[in-house]
Residue, then its C-alpha position, 0 to 999 in steps of 0.5 A: x912927856x917923861x924926862x929921864x936925867x942921867x950922867x954921861x961918861x963922855x961926849x964924843x963917840x966915833x961914827x960910821x955915818x956918811x960925812x961924820x967922824x964923831x957924833x954927840x947925843x945930849x938927848x936920847x929919844x925925841x919929842x918930834x915923835x916922827x912915825x918913821x924915825x929910824x932911831x926908834x931902835x934905841x927903845x930896846x935899851x930904853x924901856x920908857x914907853x912909846x917913841x916920842x913919849x920920853x927923852x933921856x937928858x945927859x945933864x953933864x954934857x956941857x961939862x964933858x965938852x970943856x977942854x976937849x978937841x977931836x979931829x974930823x967932823x962932829x955930827x949933832x945928833x944921830x938918835x935925837x934932835x938937839x932942838x926938840x921942844x924941851x931944849x927951849x926950856x933946858x938950853x942943854x944944846x946951847x950950853x954945850x955949844x957955848x963950852x965946845x972948842x970953837x975949832x971943832x968942825x961941827x955939823x948940826x941937823x934939826x927939824x926945828x926952827x928953834x935952831x935960830x936962837x943959837x946963831x950968835x954961838x954958831x958965828x963963833x965956830x971956825x968951821x960949822x954947817x947947820x942943816x934943816x931936814x925938809x920934805x914938804x909933806x902936805x899938812x895933813x900928812x905931816x900931822x900924821x907922821x911928823x906931829x910935833x916938828x916945825x912946819x915946812x915954812x918955818x924950816x925954810x925960813x930958818x935956812x934962809x935966816x942962817x944963810x943971811x947970817x953967814x952960816x953955811x947951810x945945808x938941806x937934808x931932803x928926807x925921807x924921800x917917799x915916792x909920790x909924796x916928796x917933790x925933790x925938784x920943788x924943794x931944790x927950787x924953793x931953797x937953792x938961793x940960800x942953801x950951800x949944799x944938799x943931802x938926799x935920803x930915801x925912806x929906810x922902810x925896814x927900821x921905820x917899824x911895822x906900824x909905819x909900814x902898814x900906814x904907808x901900804x894902806x894909804x900910799x900903796x904905790x910908794x910902798x910898792x916902789x920902796x919894797x921892790x928892788x927893781x922899781x926902787x932902782x929905777x926910781x933912784x936912777x931917775x932921782x940921781x939924774x934929776x939931782x945932776x940936772x939941777x947943778x947943785x952941790x950935792x953930798x950924795x943920795x943915801x939908799x939904804x937897801x943897798x947900803x950905798x951912797x950915790x954921789 
């Protein structure tokens, strides 16, 4: 793993992501090395090797957030994971949270159970929500396309533990791949300790040619649905109907091929 240490100019950047007004990225790049990751596009500006082999670390970010306040929701993070493996040693995310104004509305999303380490700081924020990305991939598939993220069970445990400690929780069910992700099963598994849900269809185009080839060769039906607008439209209608039938609190379904959010 190549670590590139840099100095950032500022901490908070305006965001166009649904539900976020600003983003904070203390890391660029991610050790989780998910094969479908949309954030791989940043590699065109950071020519350090393949996705998952390098991470840019903004060392001065804890100082940059001091005495700063922004209105609206701050999302952590959009092109990295704040709790990827190197965070265990560097504690950069923890130091940022310690210095951050506790009146900021913060939304944290991760695939790592390491997030439990910082429950003590989460409790200090006036308005915070912490989410785990879940998809329930069978172990064989997870090892191929999400090799270094926490296991499904550890993510579920993290959600439950956060809820038990009074932290608002959300499940980000993503990426939804037809036939590989059991959305109803994931809702049933988590609804007793999740406050609300986001849903996201796999965004096939930015996932890269390597992943698209893998999906086409191994799960042709899923690939066919995701590449045919008529089939995908039917799938999305069925998914939206399923979500409504569960009567859960849902922030929406992100459907990238139409650039819309179904609520």
